[in-house]
N, C-alpha and C positions, 0 to 999 in steps of 0.2 A: 570608808569604802573597802571592798573586798579585793585583796591583792593576789588572789589565787592564780588567776591567769598570768599576771605579770611575773609571779614567782616561777611558774613553769618556763617562761621565756628566759628569765635570768639564769636558770640552771642549765640552759643549753650553752656550752662553751662556744663562744663566737670570736675567739682571738682572730685577728686579721689573717694570720697564716693558716688558720684551721678552716679551709674552704668548706669541708663537710659540715662543720658546725654553723658557719655563717649561712650556708644555704639552707640548713634545717631551720634556723631562726627565720629566714626569709619565707620559707614555706608555711610556717605557722601563721605568720602575719598575712601572707597571701590568702590563706583560707578565711581569715577574719575579714579581709577587705573584699573578697569575692562575695561574701554573704551580704555585703552592702551594695552590690551591683557594680563593683569595680572590675575593669579588665586589667590583667597583669601582662606587662611587656617585660620579658626576662632578657637582660643583656648578659649573655653567657660569657664567662671568663674561665680560663684554664687553670690558673694558679691561685686566684683569689676568688672570693665569693661572687656570685652573680649580682649585678645591680638590678634593682626592680623599680619599674615605673608603674604605678597604679593610676589608671585613667578613668575618670567619671564621664557620664554622658554630658554633652555640651549643649548650651542654649545661649541666646544673646546675653551678653554681659561680660564683665571682666573675668579673667582666668587667674586663679590663685594656685600657687605651688606650695605644698608642705614638704620640707626638706629635712632628711635625717640620715643616720647611718646605722648599719647592722652590726658593725664590728666593735669589739672591745680590746683592751690592751693585755689581758691576762692569758698566758699560755695554758694549755690543758693541764689539769691537776693542780694548778696553783691557787686559784680563788674562784670557786664555782657555786657556792651555796647561798641560798636566800634565807634570811631570818628577819624577824621584826620584833619590836617592842612597842610600848604604848605610843611613842612619838615618831619613831623612825623605822624605815625599812633599810636593810643592808644587803649588799651583794654586787657583783660585777655588772655595771650598766644600770643600776637603779636610778642614777641621775645622768650618766653619760653612756649611751642615751636611750636605752630601752625604756626607761621611765618616760622620757620625752615622747617617744613613739607611741607609748600607751596613752599619753594625754591626747595626742592627735586622734588616735583610734577611738577613744571614748567620746570625743567631741563629734566625730563623724557618725558614730552610732546614735548619738542623741539627735542629730539632724535627720538621719535616715528613719529613726523611729517616729519622728514628728511628721516628716514630709513623704516618707516612702521612697525617696530617691535623693541622691546628692548630685547636683550639677556643678560643673565649672571648677571643681576643686580636685586637683591631682596630688599624688604623693610620690616623691622619689626617695628611695632608700638605697644608699651606696654602701659598698662593702670594704672600702679601704681608707676611710677618713682618718683613722688613728695613725696611719703611716704616711699621711700627707695628701691623700686623694690623687696620687700621681697618675692613676688610670682614670678614675671617675670624673676628674675635673673636666676632661674633654667632653664627656657625655653631658654633664651639668651645663657647660657652656653652650653646647649645641641645642639643648632643650630650652634654654632660657628665653629665646625669642618667642616662645609660645605663651608666655605668662606676663601678666601685668604687675604682679606683686608676689612676694614670697615670705613665708614664716618659717623660721628655722627652730628646731626643738632641742637645742642644747639647754643645759640647766639654767634656771632662773637665778638671779642674784639673791643675796640674803634678804633683801627687802622687796622681793618680787620684781626686781629690775628686769627690763628687757635691754638687749644690747644693740646700740646704734653705731658702734665703731669697733673695729678690731685692727690691731697692727697687721701689716703684711709681713711675710717671712721669706727669706731666701737662704739657700745653702750653697756654698761655693767650696770647691776643692782646688787647692793649689799644689802642683807637683813641681818641685825644684830639682834640677839636674845640675850637678857640679862635676868634679873630677876627683877620683880617688888617688891618694898618694900615701906613702909611708909617713907617719907623723913625725918620725925622728930624722930619717935620712933624706926625705924629699918634701919637706914641709911646704916650701915655696912653690912647688910644682902642682900642688893640689888646689882645687877650687871648692871651698867648703860650703856645701849646701845647707848644713846645719846653721852656720853663722848667718847666711843670707836669710834663713827661716826665722832666726831670732830677731833680726832687724825687721823683717816683714810682720812678725807677730806684734811688735810694738807699734808699727805704723798702722796696721789694721785696727788695733784696739783704739788708737787715737781718732779713728773716724767716728767713734761714738759721740753723740750729741744729746745728752740727757734732757736739755731744755726743750728739744724738739721731739723727744721720745724715741730717738734712734739709738739702738745698741748694736755693737759688733763684737762678737765673741769668737775667739779662736778656741774651739772646744777640744780639739785634739791635735797634737803635733807628734810626728814620728820622723826618724831619720838616722842615717849612719849605719856603720858596720861594727865598729868597736873603738875603744879608746885610743888605739894606736894607728888609726886610719883617718885621714882627712875625709870627711863625709861626702860621698858622691851623690847622695839623694836625700830629700826630705819631703814631707807631706804635711799640709795644714788643712784641717776641716773647719770651716768658718760658717757661723750662722749670723745673719743680721736681720733685725726687725725695725720696722719703720711705720710712721703714722701718716705719711702723705707721699704722693708721687714724686715731688721734687727731691725728697730725701732718699727715696728708692734710687732715683737716677744718679744722685750724687755719690752714693755708696758704690753702685755698680761701676760708674766711670772711674772712681778713685781706685777700685780694685784693679781695673784694667791698667791704669797708669802705674800703679805700684808693681804690677807683674811685668811691665815693659822695661822697668829700670831697676833690676836687683841691686842690692847694696854691695854685693861681692862680684867683681869682674869675672867673667867666664861662667857664671851660673845663669841658667835659663829657667823661666817659669812658664808653665802652661796652666790655664784656668778652665775648669769645667763646672757645670751646675748653673744655678741662677735663681730667679724668683720662683718659689714653690707655690705660694698663694699671695696674690696681690692684696693691697690694703683695702679694708672696708671702711670707707669714709662716710660721715654724715652728709646728706644731700637734701636739696629741696624736695625732690619726689619722696624721699624717705620720710622727711618731716611731715609732708602732706598725708602719707600713709599713717603715721603715728597719730596725727591729729584726728584722722577719720576714725581710727580704732578707739581713741579716747572718747570721741563723740558717741560711738556705739555703746561703750561701757558706762558712760556718764561720769567718769572721773579720770584724772590724769594717771598715766603709768610712769613710775620712776624709770630712769634710764641710766646706763653706764657704758663706759668704754672699757675694753679688755685688751690685755697684751697678747693673750693666746689667740690662735687662729681657729677657724672652722670653715665649713663649706659655705657659710654666709659670705666669706671673702670672695669665693668663686662666683656665686650668683650675682653679687653686687658688681664685681668687675665686669660681668657680662651685661650690665645695664639695667638689671631688675631691682627696683626698690625693695629692700628686705629689712626685716627686724628679726633678731635672734633672741634666744633665751626664753622661749615659750615652753620649755620643759619645767619640771618641778624644781624647787630649790633643793640643793644637796651640796655636800662637800666630801672631801676625801677621794675625789675621783682620781683614777690612776694609782690608787693605793688599796691595800686590803681593808681600809677603813671606810670605803665608799658607802655613802648613805644618802637617803632622800627623806625629806620631811613629809609625813603623811598628809598634814593639812594643806600643804602646798599643792598636792595633786587636785584636791577638790576645788581650790581656788583657780588653778590654771585651767582645769577642764571647763569650769563655768565660763571663764573669760573666752577661751578658744571657741566654745560652742556658740557663744553670742557673736563672735567675729565671723565664724563660718556661716552662720545663719544669714548674716548681712551679705556675704559674697555669693551665697548659693543661688544661682539663677537670677541675680540682681540685674535689672535692665540698665543699659547705658543711657 
């Protein structure tokens, strides 16, 4: 297939912080979608790119949402060029996830060419997925009630897997406040926040349960003034990932418990942050969706669980059965080696076209 259109999209820098570039990317896609009869609802944002909902005409039948993101992780001037060889295309977003958006677009074009109109299939493209969807997750959750199912266009697995589960993720910040004192003359009068932070780091790490897929990582620790001063303050930045709701709740309650009883008398701890994206768990409605899609295709789709998060977490937590990984297979995402396999585009476009044909105006 010809990647000229996708190359043009890749070479627009759409780093999350580059609002102008994200909006330019969105405008290019909006023109393509409008040519297919889609209405564009622009959810304007001041400091990040606008979120875009592309809506199709509706008729009786189930409503399907295609979900993706416009932003990439590379700042301006860092990694902006497209190139290709016989097997791969390279560039920022070729698999994460401008390539995935292009798969969805190509499938919609095929449906439109055949039928002249696309019904009941909308597409939401958000602008801040790479930084956690802290803004767009509220929009996604609000829109979720309008849809019966969702396909998410992150990259496929190496063997064309779709994603049926993703860990949830939370980020917590702990601020420890002690009392400064001269380390030589008034040692006992100080309340060492650094010492309390060291105990806390060990206790937090011990919350990890690898058998259940739960990890707790103190990724950053800071504190103190200098070697000759009892530390009056310290800070911990903690990320935890979990595979089920009970583990999420266990970690959150344990963090609160540890914060309420510091290891050093006189030190206090305040907690901020929390769950950023909830867990995407396999479910019976999701399994029914997978089986329906496999019946459409006439063969089983391989599946996998991933530790990383995506907006599939958000839409699933809102109660919509979703499958992720409908983009092309690629690797090296978030690095300057990002690439996507050319043949996987053709395979995914064929699959998604057949799936969308099934949902487009299908009677209940």
